[in-house]
C-alpha positions, 0 to 999 in steps of 0.5 A, a space after each residue: 426518591 425512596 426505593 424500598 426493596 422487600 425480600 420474601 418467599 415466593 408464592 404470593 399472589 399478584 393481588 397480594 403483591 399489589 396490596 403490599 406495594 400499595 401499603 408500603 407506598 402509602 406508609 413511606 409517603 406518609 412518613 417522610 412527606 413525599 408524593 406516592 409517585 416518588 416511592 419505588 417498591 421492588 419485590 425479590 421473591 426467593 425460593 424457600 430452599 434458598 432461604 436459611 433461618 436459624 441454621 435450617 433451610 426454610 423449606 425443611 423448617 416450613 414445608 407447608 407454607 
């Protein structure tokens, strides 16, 4: 069974996460020919203060997002 791990900034709504899980499941199942029920998606939400981009803390680089 394929397992997809997604790391992203925290703050998405439950509806957005549901849509993401559905889209990723469909894409993986279609690409490798497995049943959608076999695909697992794990979402890790990370605070922007714990994420670095180009030597900067994401909460400082993207304060409004």
